[in-house]
C-alpha positions as CSV (number, residue, x, y, z in Angstrom):
1,X,-36.0,-27.3,55.2
2,X,-36.1,-28.3,51.6
3,X,-39.5,-27.5,50.0
4,X,-40.8,-29.7,47.2
5,X,-39.6,-28.4,43.8
6,X,-41.7,-28.6,40.7
7,X,-39.0,-30.8,39.0
8,X,-36.5,-33.4,40.1
9,X,-33.0,-33.9,38.7
10,X,-32.5,-37.5,37.8
11,X,-30.2,-39.4,35.4
12,X,-32.9,-41.0,33.3
13,X,-34.0,-37.8,31.7
14,X,-35.2,-38.0,28.1
15,X,-36.0,-35.0,26.0
16,X,-39.6,-34.5,24.9
17,X,-41.1,-32.8,21.9
18,X,-41.0,-29.1,22.7
19,X,-41.1,-25.9,20.6
20,X,-38.5,-23.3,21.7
21,X,-37.9,-19.7,20.5
22,X,-34.4,-18.2,20.5
23,X,-34.2,-14.4,20.4
24,X,-30.8,-12.9,19.7
25,X,-29.5,-10.3,17.3
26,X,-26.3,-12.3,16.9
27,X,-26.9,-14.8,14.1
28,X,-23.9,-16.9,15.2
29,X,-25.4,-17.2,18.7
30,X,-28.7,-18.1,17.3
31,X,-27.2,-20.9,15.2
32,X,-25.2,-22.2,18.2
33,X,-28.3,-22.3,20.4
34,X,-30.4,-24.0,17.7
35,X,-27.7,-26.6,16.9
36,X,-27.0,-27.3,20.6
37,X,-30.7,-27.6,21.6
38,X,-31.5,-29.6,18.4
39,X,-28.7,-32.1,19.2
40,X,-30.3,-33.0,22.6
41,X,-33.4,-34.6,21.2
42,X,-36.8,-33.9,19.8
43,X,-36.8,-30.1,20.1
44,X,-38.2,-27.8,17.4
45,X,-36.1,-24.6,17.7
46,X,-37.1,-21.4,16.0
47,X,-35.1,-18.1,16.1
48,X,-35.6,-14.4,15.5
49,X,-33.2,-11.5,15.8
50,X,-35.1,-8.8,17.7
51,X,-37.7,-8.3,20.4
52,X,-40.1,-6.9,17.8
53,X,-39.8,-10.0,15.7
54,X,-40.3,-12.2,18.8
55,X,-43.5,-10.4,19.7
56,X,-44.8,-10.8,16.1
57,X,-43.9,-14.5,16.1
58,X,-45.5,-15.0,19.5
59,X,-48.7,-13.1,18.6
60,X,-49.3,-15.0,15.4
61,X,-48.6,-18.4,16.8
62,X,-51.7,-20.5,17.5
63,X,-50.0,-23.1,19.7
64,X,-47.9,-21.4,22.5
65,X,-44.1,-21.8,22.6
66,X,-42.9,-24.1,25.4
67,X,-39.7,-22.3,26.3
68,X,-37.7,-19.1,25.4
69,X,-34.0,-18.3,25.3
70,X,-33.5,-14.6,25.3
71,X,-30.5,-12.3,24.7
72,X,-30.6,-9.1,26.9
73,X,-29.1,-6.4,24.7
74,X,-30.8,-6.1,21.3
75,X,-31.6,-3.1,19.1
76,X,-35.2,-1.9,19.5
77,X,-35.9,-3.6,22.8
78,X,-34.1,-5.5,25.5
79,X,-34.6,-9.2,26.4
80,X,-35.6,-8.1,29.9
81,X,-38.4,-6.0,28.5
82,X,-39.4,-8.8,26.2
83,X,-39.5,-11.3,29.1
84,X,-41.9,-9.0,31.0
85,X,-44.1,-8.7,27.9
86,X,-44.1,-12.5,27.5
87,X,-45.0,-13.0,31.2
88,X,-47.8,-10.5,30.9
89,X,-49.8,-13.0,28.8
90,X,-51.8,-15.6,30.7
91,X,-50.7,-18.5,28.5
92,X,-47.0,-17.7,29.2
93,X,-47.1,-17.0,32.9
94,X,-45.3,-20.2,33.8
95,X,-43.4,-20.8,30.6
96,X,-39.6,-21.0,31.2
97,X,-37.6,-18.0,29.9
98,X,-33.8,-18.4,30.1
99,X,-31.6,-15.4,29.5
100,X,-28.5,-16.0,27.4
101,X,-26.2,-12.9,27.5
102,X,-22.7,-11.6,27.9
103,X,-23.9,-9.2,30.7
104,X,-22.9,-10.3,34.2
105,X,-23.6,-7.2,36.2
106,X,-25.8,-7.5,39.3
107,X,-28.4,-5.1,37.9
108,X,-28.9,-7.1,34.7
109,X,-29.1,-10.4,36.6
110,X,-31.6,-9.0,39.2
111,X,-33.8,-7.3,36.6
112,X,-33.9,-10.5,34.4
113,X,-35.1,-12.7,37.3
114,X,-37.5,-10.0,38.4
115,X,-39.0,-9.9,34.9
116,X,-39.7,-13.6,35.1
117,X,-36.6,-15.4,33.9
118,X,-36.2,-18.8,35.4
119,X,-32.4,-19.0,34.7
120,X,-29.5,-17.1,33.3
121,X,-26.6,-18.3,31.1
122,X,-23.5,-16.0,30.6
123,X,-21.8,-16.1,27.2
124,X,-19.7,-17.8,26.1
125,X,-21.5,-21.0,27.3
126,X,-20.7,-24.6,26.8
127,X,-23.1,-27.4,25.6
128,X,-23.2,-29.1,29.0
129,X,-24.5,-25.9,30.5
130,X,-27.1,-25.5,27.8
131,X,-28.2,-29.1,28.2
132,X,-28.7,-28.7,31.9
133,X,-30.9,-25.7,31.4
134,X,-32.9,-27.6,28.8
135,X,-33.4,-30.5,31.3
136,X,-34.5,-28.0,34.0
137,X,-36.9,-26.3,31.6
138,X,-38.5,-29.6,30.4
139,X,-39.1,-30.8,34.0
140,X,-40.6,-27.5,34.9
141,X,-42.9,-27.7,31.9
142,X,-44.0,-31.2,32.7
143,X,-44.7,-30.2,36.4
144,X,-46.7,-27.2,35.3
145,X,-48.8,-29.2,32.9
146,X,-49.5,-31.8,35.7
147,X,-50.5,-29.0,38.1
148,X,-52.6,-27.4,35.5
149,X,-54.7,-30.5,35.1
150,X,-55.9,-30.3,38.7
151,X,-59.0,-28.3,39.5
152,X,-58.4,-24.8,40.8
153,X,-61.8,-24.7,42.5
154,X,-61.6,-27.7,44.8
155,X,-60.0,-27.8,48.3
156,X,-56.4,-26.6,48.3
157,X,-55.1,-30.0,49.4
158,X,-56.6,-31.7,46.3
159,X,-54.6,-29.5,43.8
160,X,-51.5,-28.3,45.6
161,X,-49.5,-29.6,48.5
162,X,-48.9,-27.4,51.6
163,X,-45.2,-28.0,51.1
164,X,-45.2,-27.0,47.5
165,X,-43.3,-23.8,46.4
166,X,-46.3,-22.1,44.8
167,X,-45.6,-19.3,42.3
168,X,-47.0,-16.0,43.5
169,X,-48.0,-13.9,40.5
170,X,-48.6,-10.2,40.0
171,X,-46.3,-8.7,42.6
172,X,-43.1,-6.9,41.4
173,X,-40.0,-8.5,42.8
174,X,-41.7,-11.8,43.8
175,X,-40.2,-14.7,41.9
176,X,-40.4,-18.5,41.6
177,X,-38.5,-20.4,44.3
178,X,-36.6,-22.3,41.6
179,X,-35.7,-19.0,40.0
180,X,-34.5,-17.7,43.4
181,X,-32.1,-20.6,43.7
182,X,-30.8,-20.1,40.2
183,X,-30.5,-16.4,40.8
184,X,-28.2,-17.0,43.9
185,X,-26.1,-19.4,41.8
186,X,-25.7,-16.9,39.1
187,X,-24.6,-14.1,41.5
188,X,-21.9,-16.5,42.7
189,X,-20.8,-17.4,39.1
190,X,-20.5,-13.7,38.4
191,X,-18.5,-13.2,41.6
192,X,-21.1,-10.9,43.1
193,X,-20.7,-12.0,46.7
194,X,-22.4,-9.3,48.7
195,X,-25.8,-10.9,49.2
196,X,-28.1,-11.2,52.2
197,X,-30.9,-13.7,52.9
198,X,-33.6,-13.4,55.5
199,X,-36.4,-16.0,56.0
200,X,-39.9,-15.5,57.2
201,X,-42.6,-18.0,58.2
202,X,-46.4,-17.3,58.3
203,X,-47.7,-19.2,61.3
204,X,-51.3,-20.3,61.1
205,X,-51.2,-20.7,57.3
206,X,-51.6,-24.5,57.7
207,X,-55.0,-23.9,59.3
208,X,-56.0,-21.8,56.3
209,X,-54.8,-24.5,54.0
210,X,-57.2,-27.0,55.6
211,X,-60.2,-24.7,55.4
212,X,-59.9,-22.7,52.1
213,X,-60.4,-23.7,48.5
214,X,-57.3,-23.7,46.3
215,X,-58.3,-20.4,44.8
216,X,-58.9,-18.8,48.2
217,X,-55.7,-20.2,49.6
218,X,-53.7,-18.7,46.7
219,X,-55.5,-15.4,47.2
220,X,-54.5,-15.4,50.9
221,X,-51.0,-16.3,50.1
222,X,-50.8,-13.5,47.5
223,X,-52.1,-11.0,50.0
224,X,-49.6,-12.1,52.7
225,X,-46.8,-11.9,50.2
226,X,-47.8,-8.4,49.2
227,X,-47.8,-7.2,52.8
228,X,-44.4,-8.9,53.4
229,X,-42.9,-7.1,50.4
230,X,-44.2,-3.8,51.6
231,X,-42.9,-4.3,55.1
232,X,-39.4,-5.2,53.8
233,X,-39.4,-1.8,52.1
234,X,-36.5,-2.3,49.8
235,X,-37.5,-1.8,46.1
236,X,-34.7,-4.1,44.9
237,X,-35.5,-7.0,47.2
238,X,-36.4,-10.3,45.6
239,X,-38.8,-12.6,47.4
240,X,-39.9,-16.2,46.8
241,X,-42.4,-18.5,48.5
242,X,-40.8,-21.8,49.5
243,X,-43.7,-23.8,50.7
244,X,-44.9,-24.7,54.2
245,X,-45.7,-21.0,54.9
246,X,-42.0,-20.0,54.5
247,X,-40.6,-17.2,52.4
248,X,-37.1,-16.2,51.5
249,X,-36.0,-12.6,50.7
250,X,-32.7,-11.6,49.0
251,X,-31.1,-8.2,49.4
252,X,-27.7,-6.8,48.6
253,X,-26.8,-6.0,52.2
254,X,-27.9,-7.0,55.8
255,X,-27.4,-3.4,56.9
256,X,-30.6,-2.1,58.6
257,X,-32.4,-5.5,58.2
258,X,-34.4,-6.6,61.3
259,X,-36.4,-9.8,60.5
260,X,-38.5,-9.6,63.7
261,X,-39.4,-5.9,63.0
262,X,-40.3,-6.7,59.4
263,X,-42.5,-9.6,60.5
264,X,-44.4,-7.5,63.0
265,X,-45.1,-4.8,60.4
266,X,-46.2,-7.5,57.8
267,X,-48.5,-9.2,60.4
268,X,-50.2,-5.9,61.3
269,X,-50.7,-5.0,57.7
270,X,-52.2,-8.4,57.0
271,X,-54.5,-8.2,60.0
272,X,-55.7,-4.7,59.0
273,X,-56.3,-5.8,55.4
274,X,-58.5,-8.7,56.3
275,X,-59.6,-11.4,53.9
276,X,-62.9,-11.8,52.1
277,X,-65.0,-14.6,53.6
278,X,-65.0,-16.3,56.9
279,X,-61.3,-16.7,57.4
280,X,-59.8,-14.5,60.2
281,X,-56.3,-13.2,59.2
282,X,-55.5,-12.5,62.9
283,X,-55.1,-16.2,63.3
284,X,-51.9,-15.9,61.3
285,X,-48.7,-14.1,62.1
286,X,-45.3,-13.7,60.4
287,X,-42.1,-14.7,62.2
288,X,-38.8,-13.2,61.0
289,X,-35.4,-14.9,61.0
290,X,-31.9,-13.5,61.4
291,X,-30.5,-11.9,58.3
292,X,-27.7,-14.1,56.8
293,X,-24.8,-12.7,54.8
294,X,-23.7,-15.2,52.2
295,X,-20.6,-15.3,50.1
296,X,-19.1,-17.8,47.6
297,X,-21.6,-20.5,46.6
298,X,-19.5,-22.4,44.0
299,X,-19.4,-25.7,45.9
300,X,-22.1,-28.4,45.2
301,X,-25.2,-27.8,47.4
302,X,-23.9,-24.5,48.7
303,X,-27.1,-22.6,47.8
304,X,-29.3,-25.2,49.5
305,X,-27.1,-25.1,52.6
306,X,-27.3,-21.2,52.7
307,X,-31.1,-21.4,52.4
308,X,-31.2,-24.0,55.1
309,X,-29.3,-21.7,57.5
310,X,-31.7,-18.9,56.8
311,X,-34.8,-21.1,57.3
312,X,-33.3,-22.6,60.5
313,X,-33.0,-19.1,62.0
314,X,-36.7,-18.3,61.5
315,X,-37.7,-21.6,63.2
316,X,-35.9,-20.4,66.4
317,X,-38.2,-17.4,66.6
318,X,-41.4,-18.4,68.2
319,X,-42.8,-15.2,69.7
320,X,-46.1,-14.5,68.1
321,X,-46.7,-10.8,67.4
322,X,-49.6,-9.5,69.5
323,X,-52.3,-7.1,68.3
324,X,-50.9,-3.6,67.9
325,X,-53.0,-0.5,68.0
326,X,-53.5,0.9,64.5
327,X,-52.4,4.4,65.6
328,X,-49.1,3.1,67.0
329,X,-46.5,4.8,64.8
330,X,-43.8,2.3,65.7
331,X,-45.5,-0.2,63.4
332,X,-46.6,2.1,60.6
333,X,-45.5,1.2,57.1
334,X,-44.4,4.1,54.9
C-alpha cells in the first residue's frame, strides 16, 4: 500500500517565490543556508540568531513565512521548543519546518518530529541535500495551498480523497505521514537501527467517509487516532495516518507489542466514546498488524518497502473485534 502523498518528486521541478526564515546562532551556518537556498531560485531568505528573535520576527510579520530552517541548540531556547511554538499558531500548522543541526541522537530526532518538523538535516550538510529539502518543502506548500482552497464544509469526498494521508492535529506524538517517512530515513542515517513498526487499519471508515462532511470525517478520524494512541500506551510512540483507514506506529522496540490486543482496546475505547450526530462508531473496528523490526534503510526505496511489509501484515488480520463488556478488565485502558 502506498497512500497518496501531498507532493510528488519529479524532474521538472522549478523553484517558486517563497519566503523562508533561517534560525541559527551560528552566523556561518546562517550564511551557508542563505547562500544555498538563494542559489536555487526565487527564494527570499531571512535569518535570525535565536528563538527569541525568531518569535519576534514571526509575530511582527504581516504575511506568514512559507518555510523554516531551525537549529536545535541555541541560547535562550531550543529549535524544538521554537518549532512547537510555531506550530501552535493556526497559520503555521502546515508550514514546513526543517531542523538543521549537529545533533544526531535518537531523542533529539524524535522530539523534533514530534514537535512538528517535516524533515531533519544533520550538519555538516551538502548543497544537494539542502536542495532536495527545498524541493520537498515547496511541493508540500503547493499541495497545502491547493487543499486549503477546497471547502471544509462540503462532503468529505469533495475536499479530500479517502486515500489521502490527512494530517491529524492536536494529539502529541501524532505526525504527518511524510514526516514519518523522513523520520525513519533520518534514524537510519544516524545509524539508529533499533526501530519497530506496527500498522493498524480502521475497518468501516470508508462508510463514514461516504456519509459525513469533511469536518465530521476529520473529527471522527481525530477521535479514532486519539483512542489508538492511548491504547498503544507508549509515551514515545510516533503515529501517522497513511490514508485508506490505515495508521503506522513507530516505537523503539517490538518487546511487549501485540497489534491485535492494541486494536481491541482502541476499538472498545472508540465505541464507548461515541460520536456526535447519527454516525454509529460501533460500525468501525481497528485491526492490528504484526510488529515489524526494521534495521538499515539506506538503500533506495527501503523505507517504502518496510512500510509495505507492515501494512501487508494488518491486511492479513480480518477478525473483527466483537462488543466487549465495559466492566471486562482484560480490555481496560490505564
